[in-house]
C-alpha positions in Angstrom: 5.0 -210.8 33.5 1.7 -208.9 33.7 -1.3 -209.8 31.7 -0.7 -206.8 29.4 2.8 -207.9 28.8 1.6 -211.4 27.9 -1.0 -210.1 25.5 1.6 -207.8 23.9 4.1 -210.6 23.5 1.4 -212.9 22.0 0.1 -210.2 19.5 3.7 -209.3 18.4 4.6 -212.9 17.9 1.4 -213.4 15.8 2.3 -210.3 13.8 5.8 -211.7 13.2 4.3 -215.0 12.0 1.9 -213.1 9.6 4.7 -210.9 8.3 6.8 -214.0 7.5 3.8 -215.7 5.9 3.1 -212.8 3.5 6.9 -212.4 3.1 6.9 -208.7 4.2 10.4 -207.8 5.3 9.3 -204.4 6.4 6.6 -205.6 8.8 8.9 -208.5 9.9 11.6 -206.1 11.1 9.1 -203.7 12.6 8.0 -206.7 14.7 11.7 -207.4 15.6 12.0 -203.8 16.9 8.9 -204.0 19.1 9.8 -207.6 20.3 13.3 -206.4 21.2 11.9 -203.6 23.4 9.4 -206.0 25.0 12.0 -208.7 25.7 14.3 -206.1 27.2 11.6 -204.8 29.5 10.8 -208.4 30.8 14.5 -209.2 31.3 15.0 -211.6 28.4 18.1 -209.8 27.2 19.4 -212.5 24.8 16.2 -212.5 22.8 16.0 -208.8 22.9 19.6 -208.5 21.5 18.9 -210.9 18.7 15.7 -209.0 17.6 17.3 -205.5 17.9 20.4 -206.6 15.9 18.2 -207.9 13.1 16.2 -204.7 13.1 19.3 -202.4 13.0 20.8 -204.4 10.1 17.6 -204.1 8.1 16.9 -200.4 8.7 20.6 -199.6 8.0 20.3 -201.4 4.6 17.0 -199.8 3.7 18.2 -196.3 5.1 15.1 -196.0 7.2 16.5 -193.3 9.4 13.5 -192.9 11.8 13.3 -196.5 12.7 17.1 -196.8 12.8 17.2 -194.1 15.4 14.6 -195.9 17.5 16.4 -199.2 17.1 19.8 -197.7 18.3 18.1 -196.1 21.3 16.4 -199.4 22.3 19.8 -201.2 21.8 21.5 -198.6 24.0 18.9 -199.2 26.8 19.5 -203.0 26.4 23.3 -202.5 26.9 22.6 -200.2 29.8 20.5 -203.0 31.4 23.4 -205.5 30.7 25.9 -203.1 32.4 27.7 -202.5 29.1 27.8 -198.7 29.5 30.3 -198.0 26.8 28.4 -199.9 24.2 25.2 -198.3 25.5 26.7 -194.8 25.1 27.9 -195.6 21.6 24.4 -196.8 20.6 22.6 -193.8 22.1 25.0 -191.4 20.3 24.2 -193.1 17.0 20.5 -192.8 17.8 21.0 -189.0 18.4 23.0 -188.7 15.1 20.2 -190.4 13.0 17.4 -188.6 14.8 19.0 -185.2 14.1 19.0 -186.1 10.4 15.2 -186.1 10.3 14.6 -183.9 13.4 12.8 -186.6 15.3 12.7 -184.6 18.6 11.1 -187.2 20.7 13.9 -189.7 20.1 16.5 -186.9 20.7 14.8 -185.9 23.9 14.8 -189.5 25.2 18.4 -190.1 24.0 19.8 -187.1 25.9 18.0 -188.2 29.0 19.5 -191.7 28.6 23.0 -190.3 28.1 22.7 -188.2 31.2 22.0 -191.4 33.3 24.7 -193.4 31.5 27.4 -190.8 32.1 26.3 -190.6 35.7 26.7 -194.4 36.0 30.2 -194.2 34.6 31.1 -191.3 37.0 31.6 -188.9 34.1 29.6 -186.2 35.9 30.7 -183.4 33.6 29.2 -185.2 30.5 26.2 -186.2 32.6 25.6 -182.6 33.5 26.1 -181.5 29.9 23.6 -184.1 28.6 21.2 -183.1 31.4 21.4 -179.5 30.2 20.8 -180.7 26.6 17.9 -182.8 27.8 16.4 -179.8 29.6 17.1 -177.6 26.6 15.4 -180.0 24.2 12.5 -180.4 26.7 12.0 -176.6 26.7 12.4 -176.4 23.0 9.8 -179.1 22.4 7.4 -177.5 24.9 7.9 -174.1 23.4 7.2 -175.5 20.0 4.1 -177.2 21.3 3.0 -174.0 22.9 3.6 -172.2 19.6 1.7 -174.9 17.7 -1.1 -174.5 20.2 -1.2 -170.7 19.7 -1.1 -171.1 16.0 -3.9 -173.7 16.2 -6.0 -171.1 18.2 -5.3 -168.5 15.5 -6.2 -170.9 12.8 -9.4 -171.8 14.7 -10.3 -168.1 15.1 -9.6 -167.5 11.4 -11.8 -170.5 10.5 -14.7 -169.2 12.7 -14.3 -165.7 11.1 -14.4 -167.3 7.6 -17.4 -169.4 8.6 -19.3 -166.2 9.7 -18.4 -164.6 6.4 -19.6 -167.8 4.6 -22.9 -167.6 6.5 -23.3 -164.0 5.4 -22.6 -165.0 1.9 -25.0 -167.9 2.1 -27.8 -165.5 3.3 -27.1 -163.2 0.3 -26.9 -166.2 -1.9 -30.3 -167.4 -0.7 -31.9 -164.1 -1.5 -30.2 -164.2 -5.0 -31.5 -167.8 -5.4 -35.0 -166.7 -4.5 -34.8 -164.0 -7.2 -33.4 -166.4 -9.7 -36.2 -168.9 -8.8 -38.8 -166.2 -9.4 -37.3 -165.4 -12.8 -37.2 -169.1 -13.6 -40.9 -169.4 -12.6 -41.8 -166.6 -14.9 -39.8 -168.1 -17.7 -41.4 -171.5 -17.1 -44.8 -170.0 -17.3 -43.9 -168.3 -20.6 -42.4 -171.6 -21.9 -45.5 -173.6 -20.9 -47.8 -171.1 -22.5 -45.8 -171.2 -25.7 -45.8 -175.0 -25.6 -49.6 -175.1 -25.2 -50.0 -172.8 -28.2 -47.5 -174.9 -30.2 -49.3 -178.1 -29.2 -52.6 -176.7 -30.3 -51.2 -175.7 -33.7 -49.6 -179.1 -34.0 -52.9 -180.8 -33.3 -54.7 -178.7 -35.9 -52.0 -179.5 -38.4 -52.1 -183.2 -37.5 -55.9 -183.3 -38.1 -55.5 -181.5 -41.4 -52.8 -183.9 -42.6 -54.8 -186.9 -41.5 -57.8 -185.7 -43.6 -55.5 -185.1 -46.5 -54.0 -188.6 -46.2 -57.5 -190.2 -46.1 -58.4 -188.3 -49.3 -55.2 -189.5 -51.0 -56.0 -193.1 -49.9 -59.4 -193.0 -51.5 -57.9 -191.8 -54.8 -55.3 -194.5 -54.5 -57.9 -197.2 -53.9 -59.8 -196.1 -57.0 -56.6 -196.3 -59.1 -55.9 -199.7 -57.7 -59.4 -200.9 -58.7 -58.8 -199.6 -62.3 -55.5 -201.4 -62.4 -57.0 -204.6 -61.1 -59.6 -204.6 -64.0 -56.7 -204.0 -66.5 -54.8 -206.9 -64.9 -57.8 -209.3 -65.2 -58.1 -208.4 -68.9 -54.4 -209.0 -69.3 -54.7 -212.4 -67.6 -57.4 -213.4 -70.0 -55.1 -212.5 -73.0 -52.2 -214.2 -71.3 -54.0 -217.5 -71.3 -54.4 -217.5 -75.1 -50.7 -216.3 -75.5 -49.5 -219.1 -73.2 -51.5 -221.7 -75.1 -50.0 -220.5 -78.4 -46.5 -220.6 -76.9 -47.1 -224.1 -75.6 -48.0 -225.4 -79.0 -44.9 -223.7 -80.5 -42.7 -225.3 -77.8 -44.2 -228.8 -78.5 -43.4 -228.6 -82.2 -39.9 -227.3 -81.3 -39.4 -230.3 -79.0 -40.4 -232.7 -81.7 -37.9 -231.2 -84.1 -35.2 -231.4 -81.3 -36.0 -235.1 -80.7 -35.5 -235.9 -84.4 -32.2 -233.9 -84.4 -31.1 -235.8 -81.3 -31.7 -239.2 -83.0 -29.7 -238.0 -86.0 -26.9 -236.8 -83.7 -26.8 -240.2 -81.9 -26.5 -242.0 -85.3 -23.7 -239.7 -86.3 -22.0 -240.3 -83.0 -22.2 -244.1 -83.5 -20.7 -243.8 -87.0 -17.9 -241.7 -85.6 -17.2 -244.2 -82.9 -16.9 -247.0 -85.5 -14.5 -244.9 -87.6 -12.4 -244.2 -84.5 -12.3 -247.9 -83.7 -11.1 -248.8 -87.3 -8.5 -246.0 -87.1 -7.3 -247.3 -83.7 -7.1 -250.9 -85.1 -5.1 -249.7 -88.1 -2.6 -248.0 -85.8 -2.4 -251.1 -83.7 -1.7 -253.3 -86.8 0.9 -250.9 -88.0 2.6 -250.9 -84.6 2.5 -254.7 -84.3 3.9 -255.0 -87.9 6.7 -252.6 -87.1 7.5 -254.5 -83.8 7.6 -257.9 -85.7 9.6 -256.6 -88.7 12.6 -255.6 -86.7 13.3 -259.0 -85.0 12.4 -260.9 -88.2 14.9 -258.8 -90.2 17.6 -259.6 -87.6 16.7 -263.4 -87.7 16.9 -263.3 -91.6 20.3 -261.6 -91.5 21.6 -264.1 -88.9 20.3 -267.1 -91.1 21.9 -265.6 -94.2 25.2 -265.2 -92.4 25.0 -268.7 -91.0 24.3 -270.1 -94.5 27.3 -268.3 -95.9 29.5 -269.7 -93.2 28.2 -273.2 -93.9 29.0 -272.8 -97.6 32.5 -271.6 -96.7 33.1 -274.5 -94.3 31.8 -277.0 -96.9 34.3 -275.6 -99.5 37.1 -276.0 -97.0 36.1 -279.6 -96.3 35.9 -280.4 -100.0 39.3 -278.9 -100.8 40.7 -280.6 -97.6 42.0 -277.2 -96.4 40.3 -277.2 -93.0 42.4 -276.4 -89.9 41.8 -276.2 -86.2 41.7 -272.4 -86.2 39.3 -272.5 -89.2 37.1 -275.0 -87.3 37.0 -272.8 -84.2 36.2 -269.7 -86.3 33.3 -271.6 -88.0 31.9 -272.9 -84.6 32.1 -269.4 -83.1 30.3 -267.9 -86.1 27.7 -270.7 -86.0 27.1 -270.1 -82.3 26.7 -266.4 -82.8 24.3 -266.9 -85.7 22.2 -269.3 -83.7 22.1 -267.0 -80.7 
C-alpha cells in the first residue's frame, strides 16, 4: 500500500470510531461505503464485501437513493474483482436503476462503462457494444450539458457585468442626488440652528425673569414666616398657662379616681365573701343530699330487719317455726344486713 492509501485507511477508521462514539448511523455507514471502496482497491475483498453489504442495507432502509446507487456500483466492481461477473452485472444494473431515479449522471456514466467491460469479459459482445454506445452517449450528453452550462454561465456573467455598469451609472446619479440632498439638509440645518439660538435666547430671558419673580416671592414668604413665628411664640406662652391649669385639673381627677378605686376594691372583697358563702351553702346542700339517700336506705333496711325479727320471735313463742321459715328469716336477715 502507498502512503496515501495508509493515510486514507487511518483517517476513515478514525472517522468510523468517531461515528460509533457519537452514535451517528448516517456517518457510520458513509464510512462503511468509503472503507469498502478502499479495501477493494487494496485487495482486501472480504473486508470490502462486509462494509459494502452493511452500507447497502442501511441506505436501502433509509431510501437514500444517491448513496445506494454508489454502493451498488462499488459492490459490482468488487464482484468484478472477485470474478463473479453475473453478480457484478446485477449490482451495476441496480446502480443504474437507482441513479436514473435522481438523474445522478456521473454514476450512470461510470456504470455503463463498467457494464461494457463486464459483458466483454463474459463474451457477450453485443451487450458490451450496446453499453459502450450508451457510455459514449452519456458521455456526450454530459459534455454537451457542461458546454451548455458553460455558455449559460458566460451569458449570466455578461448580464451581470451589464447590470453592474447600469448600477455604476445609477450610483453616479445617486451621488449627484445625494449632494443636492446634502445641500438642502445643510440649509435646513442652518435654519434650525438659527431658530434654536433665538429660542435659547428667549428661554434664557424668560428664565431670568422667572428667577427674579421667585426671589421676590421668597422674600414675601420669609416675611410671612416671621409674622407666624411671632404668633407662635405668643401662643406658646399662653399654652404654658393652659397646660398648668390642665395639670391641676388632672391631679384632682386622679385623686378622685384613687378614692373610687379603693371603694371598688372594698366592694370586690365583699362580693368575694358573698360568693364564698354561696358556694359553701351549695356544697353543704350537695353533701346533705348525698348523705340522705344512703341513710334512708339504711333506715329502711333496719326497719325491715326489725320487722322480720318480730315475726321470727312470734313464731318461736308460738312454737310454729319450721325449716323453710328459718331459711326465709336467715335470707331476709342477710339481705337486710347487706
